[in-house]
N, CA, C and O of each residue as an XYZ file, in Angstrom:
384
protein
N     -41.459    -51.878    -17.688
C     -42.687    -51.209    -18.055
C     -43.528    -50.933    -16.817
O     -44.265    -49.949    -16.773
N     -43.423    -51.783    -15.825
C     -44.236    -51.617    -14.627
C     -43.859    -50.339    -13.890
O     -44.747    -49.644    -13.397
N     -42.573    -50.002    -13.798
C     -42.122    -48.794    -13.119
C     -42.648    -47.559    -13.823
O     -43.072    -46.608    -13.166
N     -42.630    -47.554    -15.146
C     -43.139    -46.416    -15.902
C     -44.642    -46.255    -15.674
O     -45.139    -45.134    -15.556
N     -45.359    -47.367    -15.611
C     -46.804    -47.307    -15.367
C     -47.122    -46.748    -13.989
O     -48.044    -45.947    -13.838
N     -46.360    -47.168    -12.982
C     -46.555    -46.660    -11.623
C     -46.242    -45.168    -11.580
O     -46.938    -44.405    -10.911
N     -45.208    -44.755    -12.285
C     -44.846    -43.341    -12.329
C     -45.960    -42.511    -12.962
O     -46.289    -41.436    -12.461
N     -46.524    -42.983    -14.022
C     -47.607    -42.263    -14.705
C     -48.853    -42.198    -13.818
O     -49.482    -41.144    -13.716
N     -49.213    -43.305    -13.182
C     -50.380    -43.317    -12.295
C     -50.142    -42.376    -11.104
O     -51.055    -41.664    -10.685
N     -48.934    -42.373    -10.568
C     -48.616    -41.471     -9.458
C     -48.713    -40.016     -9.872
O     -49.213    -39.191     -9.107
N     -48.246    -39.684    -11.068
C     -48.332    -38.308    -11.555
C     -49.783    -37.894    -11.745
O     -50.155    -36.765    -11.424
N     -50.600    -38.792    -12.262
C     -52.024    -38.493    -12.455
C     -52.709    -38.297    -11.107
O     -53.505    -37.372    -10.946
N     -52.407    -39.159    -10.140
C     -53.017    -39.035     -8.812
C     -52.584    -37.725     -8.135
O     -53.401    -37.044     -7.517
N     -51.297    -37.379     -8.256
C     -50.806    -36.135     -7.675
C     -51.485    -34.931     -8.285
O     -51.852    -33.995     -7.574
N     -51.655    -34.944     -9.589
C     -52.333    -33.837    -10.264
C     -53.787    -33.743     -9.804
O     -54.309    -32.642     -9.623
N     -54.444    -34.886     -9.616
C     -55.836    -34.882     -9.156
C     -55.937    -34.329     -7.739
O     -56.860    -33.570     -7.443
N     -55.014    -34.692     -6.866
C     -55.024    -34.191     -5.490
C     -54.846    -32.676     -5.486
O     -55.561    -31.965     -4.779
N     -53.902    -32.187     -6.268
C     -53.669    -30.740     -6.332
C     -54.892    -30.034     -6.913
O     -55.273    -28.963     -6.442
N     -55.503    -30.630     -7.929
C     -56.666    -30.008     -8.568
C     -57.850    -29.958     -7.596
O     -58.565    -28.957     -7.538
N     -58.057    -31.042     -6.830
C     -59.197    -31.104     -5.928
C     -58.979    -30.326     -4.627
O     -59.871    -29.609     -4.173
N     -57.797    -30.468     -4.031
C     -57.572    -29.892     -2.704
C     -56.432    -28.869     -2.669
O     -55.933    -28.537     -1.594
N     -56.029    -28.382     -3.808
C     -54.899    -27.454     -3.888
C     -55.103    -26.186     -3.084
O     -54.200    -25.751     -2.369
N     -56.284    -25.589     -3.195
C     -56.553    -24.340     -2.477
C     -56.524    -24.564     -0.957
O     -55.962    -23.754     -0.219
N     -57.123    -25.647     -0.502
C     -57.123    -25.945      0.925
C     -55.702    -26.195      1.433
O     -55.341    -25.755      2.525
N     -54.901    -26.901      0.636
C     -53.516    -27.167      1.020
C     -52.725    -25.854      1.078
O     -51.910    -25.659      1.980
N     -52.961    -24.977      0.136
C     -52.266    -23.687      0.113
C     -52.624    -22.851      1.340
O     -51.744    -22.261      1.966
N     -53.899    -22.797      1.685
C     -54.332    -22.050      2.863
C     -53.759    -22.645      4.153
O     -53.331    -21.917      5.048
N     -53.758    -23.972      4.231
C     -53.200    -24.651      5.392
C     -51.725    -24.301      5.565
O     -51.287    -23.949      6.661
N     -50.961    -24.401      4.475
C     -49.531    -24.106      4.543
C     -49.285    -22.627      4.840
O     -48.346    -22.292      5.562
N     -50.105    -21.751      4.299
C     -49.942    -20.328      4.570
C     -50.158    -20.030      6.050
O     -49.403    -19.267      6.653
N     -51.202    -20.641      6.637
C     -51.464    -20.443      8.065
C     -50.327    -21.020      8.921
O     -49.923    -20.409      9.910
N     -49.822    -22.175      8.545
C     -48.785    -22.838      9.334
C     -47.443    -22.117      9.260
O     -46.659    -22.174     10.207
N     -47.172    -21.444      8.154
C     -45.864    -20.808      7.971
C     -45.886    -19.312      8.254
O     -44.861    -18.649      8.091
N     -47.011    -18.764      8.670
C     -47.121    -17.326      8.909
C     -46.083    -16.841      9.921
O     -45.410    -15.840      9.678
N     -45.946    -17.529     11.039
C     -44.993    -17.125     12.066
C     -43.556    -17.171     11.576
O     -42.765    -16.269     11.851
N     -43.227    -18.224     10.850
C     -41.864    -18.370     10.330
C     -41.576    -17.261      9.327
O     -40.494    -16.674      9.347
N     -42.529    -16.970      8.455
C     -42.329    -15.911      7.468
C     -42.211    -14.549      8.134
O     -41.427    -13.710      7.690
N     -42.983    -14.318      9.198
C     -42.896    -13.049      9.925
C     -41.520    -12.896     10.552
O     -40.909    -11.832     10.451
N     -41.025    -13.947     11.198
C     -39.688    -13.892     11.804
C     -38.612    -13.690     10.744
O     -37.656    -12.946     10.961
N     -38.764    -14.346      9.603
C     -37.778    -14.187      8.527
C     -37.785    -12.749      8.003
O     -36.726    -12.179      7.739
N     -38.969    -12.167      7.854
C     -39.059    -10.777      7.386
C     -38.421     -9.828      8.392
O     -37.729     -8.889      8.000
N     -38.647    -10.062      9.691
C     -38.023     -9.227     10.726
C     -36.507     -9.380     10.706
O     -35.782     -8.404     10.898
N     -36.028    -10.587     10.478
C     -34.585    -10.815     10.419
C     -33.975    -10.100      9.219
O     -32.889     -9.530      9.320
N     -34.666    -10.128      8.092
C     -34.168     -9.434      6.904
C     -34.113     -7.930      7.163
O     -33.150     -7.271      6.770
N     -35.126     -7.387      7.815
C     -35.145     -5.958      8.142
C     -33.986     -5.620      9.077
O     -33.326     -4.596      8.896
N     -33.732     -6.474     10.080
C     -32.631     -6.239     11.017
C     -31.281     -6.268     10.297
O     -30.404     -5.452     10.579
N     -31.123     -7.201      9.375
C     -29.881     -7.276      8.603
C     -29.726     -6.015      7.762
O     -28.626     -5.475      7.650
N     -30.814     -5.547      7.175
C     -30.776     -4.326      6.364
C     -30.333     -3.134      7.206
O     -29.475     -2.361      6.780
N     -30.907     -2.980      8.391
C     -30.550     -1.865      9.265
C     -29.092     -1.954      9.698
O     -28.376     -0.953      9.680
N     -28.648     -3.154     10.089
C     -27.273     -3.342     10.534
C     -26.295     -3.088      9.394
O     -25.268     -2.435      9.581
N     -26.614     -3.600      8.227
C     -25.733     -3.383      7.070
C     -25.651     -1.893      6.748
O     -24.577     -1.392      6.419
N     -26.764     -1.189      6.839
C     -26.749      0.248      6.591
C     -25.851      0.978      7.567
O     -25.084      1.856      7.170
N     -25.939      0.623      8.851
C     -25.091      1.255      9.866
C     -23.616      0.966      9.609
O     -22.774      1.861      9.683
N     -23.313     -0.293      9.306
C     -21.921     -0.676      9.063
C     -21.382      0.068      7.841
O     -20.262      0.577      7.868
N     -22.171      0.131      6.777
C     -21.720      0.815      5.568
C     -21.580      2.314      5.796
O     -20.680      2.939      5.236
N     -22.457      2.902      6.612
C     -22.318      4.323      6.944
C     -21.017      4.571      7.693
O     -20.282      5.509      7.385
N     -20.736      3.722      8.681
C     -19.483      3.862      9.428
C     -18.286      3.666      8.508
O     -17.286      4.376      8.608
N     -18.402      2.701      7.618
C     -17.315      2.459      6.661
C     -17.108      3.666      5.766
O     -15.970      4.014      5.448
N     -18.193      4.310      5.355
C     -18.077      5.515      4.543
C     -17.390      6.633      5.299
O     -16.562      7.350      4.737
N     -17.731      6.788      6.582
C     -17.076      7.801      7.411
C     -15.584      7.518      7.533
O     -14.762      8.427      7.426
N     -15.240      6.258      7.756
C     -13.835      5.878      7.879
C     -13.099      6.156      6.572
O     -11.982      6.674      6.582
N     -13.721      5.814      5.455
C     -13.084      6.065      4.163
C     -12.899      7.557      3.913
O     -11.887      7.975      3.350
N     -13.873      8.356      4.330
C     -13.764      9.800      4.160
C     -12.599     10.342      4.988
O     -11.809     11.149      4.501
N     -12.497      9.895      6.238
C     -11.385     10.336      7.085
C     -10.049      9.857      6.516
O      -9.065     10.597      6.540
N     -10.009      8.635      6.008
C      -8.777      8.120      5.423
C      -8.398      8.934      4.188
O      -7.220      9.219      3.968
N      -9.389      9.308      3.385
C      -9.122     10.120      2.211
C      -8.558     11.480      2.613
O      -7.605     11.963      2.001
N      -9.145     12.102      3.643
C      -8.632     13.385      4.126
C      -7.194     13.234      4.636
O      -6.346     14.088      4.377
N      -6.927     12.147      5.357
C      -5.583     11.898      5.861
C      -4.603     11.737      4.707
O      -3.510     12.304      4.733
N      -4.990     10.968      3.697
C      -4.098     10.748      2.558
C      -3.849     12.039      1.788
O      -2.728     12.286      1.342
N      -4.877     12.863      1.627
C      -4.691     14.143      0.942
C      -3.728     15.026      1.722
O      -2.843     15.650      1.136
N      -3.895     15.084      3.050
C      -2.988     15.862      3.884
C      -1.566     15.343      3.796
O      -0.616     16.123      3.712
N      -1.420     14.028      3.814
C      -0.094     13.416      3.715
C       0.530     13.719      2.363
O       1.722     14.016      2.278
N      -0.263     13.646      1.316
C       0.227     13.935     -0.036
C       0.745     15.368     -0.110
O       1.818     15.612     -0.661
N      -0.016     16.319      0.446
C       0.409     17.715      0.436
C       1.703     17.891      1.228
O       2.616     18.592      0.792
N       1.771     17.253      2.386
C       2.971     17.353      3.222
C       4.186     16.777      2.504
O       5.254     17.389      2.523
N       4.047     15.624      1.878
C       5.155     14.989      1.158
C       5.583     15.876     -0.004
O       6.780     16.049     -0.238
N       4.629     16.437     -0.733
C       4.964     17.306     -1.868
C       5.736     18.536     -1.395
O       6.740     18.911     -2.002
N       5.272     19.162     -0.318
C       5.968     20.341      0.218
C       7.383     19.981      0.660
O       8.327     20.726      0.398
N       7.526     18.858      1.319
C       8.836     18.431      1.796
C       9.763     18.141      0.622
O      10.936     18.512      0.657
N       9.259     17.489     -0.409
C      10.096     17.196     -1.575
C      10.507     18.474     -2.302
O      11.649     18.591     -2.747
N       9.581     19.438     -2.426
C       9.926     20.713     -3.063
C      11.008     21.440     -2.254
O      11.947     22.002     -2.818
N      10.862     21.419     -0.938
C      11.870     22.063     -0.092
C      13.222     21.369     -0.245
O      14.260     22.028     -0.312
N      13.206     20.048     -0.301
C      14.454     19.301     -0.499
C      15.065     19.589     -1.855
O      16.282     19.731     -1.978
N      14.222     19.677     -2.874
C      14.704     19.977     -4.221
C      15.394     21.347     -4.245
O      16.470     21.497     -4.824
N      14.767     22.338     -3.614
C      15.346     23.682     -3.572
C      16.637     23.698     -2.770
O      17.565     24.436     -3.100
N      16.704     22.892     -1.724
C      17.901     22.871     -0.880
C      19.092     22.260     -1.597
O      20.224     22.687     -1.371
N      18.871     21.280     -2.448
C      20.014     20.625     -3.092
C      20.325     21.177     -4.473
O      21.366     20.855     -5.046
N      19.454     21.987     -5.006
C      19.711     22.539     -6.338
C      20.858     23.541     -6.216
O      20.839     24.422     -5.356
N      21.841     23.394     -7.076
C      22.946     24.343     -7.009
C      22.515     25.716     -7.486
O      21.621     25.857     -8.320
N      23.168     26.716     -6.939
C      22.876     28.088     -7.351
C      23.336     28.273     -8.790
O      24.289     27.622     -9.220
N      22.687     29.133     -9.527
C      23.130     29.358    -10.899
C      24.567     29.879    -10.924
O      24.976     30.679    -10.082
N      25.297     29.413    -11.887
C      26.705     29.826    -11.999
C      26.778     31.291    -12.398
O      25.996     31.766    -13.221
N      27.720     31.989    -11.809
C      27.903     33.401    -12.134
C      28.595     33.506    -13.481
O      29.556     32.781    -13.738
N      28.137     34.374    -14.322
C      28.728     34.549    -15.656
C      29.885     35.536    -15.570
O      29.800     36.567    -14.902
N      30.918     35.209    -16.231
C      32.061     36.116    -16.270
C      31.942     37.029    -17.470
O      31.738     36.569    -18.594
N      32.062     38.256    -17.242
C      32.011     39.221    -18.327
C      33.262     40.006    -18.480
O      33.351     40.858    -19.364
């Protein structure tokens, strides 16, 4: 029972501290963390810019790869059609 009583008294004291000095604590922490938050925001912006550049380059590479594959597909199709025509036997002559 003693542990539960200490826990309840601690919760009440914590709530009183926050109620009395909460605004001052918030302002203090905001002032202390301003530099860290600014650096974090700059880092996020840098990551955004870098990711955009990488994705743009990736898009260009994919576009070139798509063009290459389309060209290859056309070349393979033409070659197969030519091979098909080369091996197809001529129509048999009809005897009349």
